[in-house]
C-alpha positions in Angstrom: -62.5 126.0 166.4 -59.6 124.3 164.5 -58.8 127.7 162.9 -57.7 128.9 166.3 -54.7 126.6 166.3 -51.5 128.1 164.8 -49.9 126.8 161.7 -46.2 126.1 162.3 -43.7 128.4 160.5 -41.8 125.3 159.5 -44.2 124.5 156.6 -45.1 126.4 153.4 -48.6 126.8 152.1 -49.3 127.1 148.4 -52.8 127.5 146.9 -53.2 125.1 144.0 -55.9 123.7 141.8 -56.6 119.9 141.7 -59.2 118.5 139.4 -60.8 121.9 139.0 -61.2 122.5 142.7 -59.2 124.6 145.1 -56.6 122.8 147.2 -53.7 123.8 149.5 -50.3 122.2 149.1 -48.6 122.0 152.5 -44.8 121.2 152.4 -42.1 121.0 155.0 -39.5 123.7 154.6 -36.5 121.7 153.4 -36.6 118.4 151.6 -39.8 116.3 151.8 -39.9 112.6 151.9 -41.3 110.8 148.8 -45.1 110.7 148.6 -48.0 113.0 149.2 -50.8 112.8 151.7 -54.3 113.6 150.4 -56.1 115.2 153.3 -59.9 115.5 153.3 -60.7 117.8 156.2 -63.3 116.8 158.8 -66.8 118.3 159.1 -69.0 115.4 158.0 -68.9 116.6 154.4 -71.2 119.5 155.5 -68.8 122.1 156.9 -65.2 123.2 157.0 -62.5 123.9 154.5 -58.8 123.2 154.1 -58.2 126.3 156.3 -60.2 125.0 159.3 -57.9 122.0 159.7 -54.6 123.6 158.5 -52.8 123.3 161.8 -53.7 119.6 161.9 -52.6 119.1 158.3 -49.3 121.0 158.9 -48.5 118.9 161.9 -49.2 115.7 159.9 -46.7 117.0 157.3 -44.1 117.7 160.0 -44.5 114.3 161.7 -44.3 112.3 158.4 -41.9 114.6 156.6 -44.1 114.3 153.5 -46.1 117.0 151.7 -49.9 117.1 151.8 -52.7 118.3 149.6 -55.7 119.5 151.5 -58.6 119.2 149.0 -61.6 121.7 149.1 -64.3 119.2 148.2 -68.0 120.2 147.7 -70.1 120.3 150.8 -73.6 119.2 151.7 -76.4 120.1 151.1 -75.5 120.8 147.5 -73.5 117.5 147.5 -74.8 114.8 149.8 -72.1 113.4 152.0 -72.2 109.9 150.5 -71.8 111.3 147.1 -69.1 113.8 148.2 -67.0 110.9 149.6 -67.2 109.0 146.4 -66.6 112.0 144.1 -64.0 114.0 145.9 -61.2 111.4 145.5 -62.3 110.5 142.0 -62.0 114.2 140.9 -58.2 113.7 141.4 -58.3 111.4 138.4 -55.7 108.7 138.0 -53.9 110.0 141.0 -56.5 108.4 143.3 -56.2 105.1 141.5 -52.6 104.9 142.8 -53.5 105.3 146.5 -51.7 103.1 149.0 -53.4 103.2 152.4 -51.1 103.9 155.2 -53.6 104.4 158.0 -56.9 102.7 159.2 -58.4 106.2 159.0 -60.4 106.8 155.8 -59.7 110.6 156.0 -56.2 110.5 154.5 -54.2 108.3 152.2 -50.6 108.3 151.1 -50.1 108.9 147.4 -47.1 107.9 145.4 -46.4 111.2 143.7 -47.6 114.8 143.9 -49.6 116.3 141.0 
């Protein structure tokens, strides 16, 4: 259902690799504010992909003025959800260790610098 929402033309999407996994870098056209949002799409760690929530990710980028990385983490059943939540951020290496929480939501965090 989320894929039905349009992605605004005022962002650019670039396929990248982060910790050996596919990710999408979403940037506002023009200059971005410092920091990067690590966005883990919804789906209870069982379904979805960066593309299914791309409109939401793009609007988050536009509202904050920051770039975002939408990470394509492994899904259940091959990776149980509790394990996926622990391993998805860790696969980003030392990047995750520098996270500064900016929201009560556990689904995204603001990072000090892009990879």
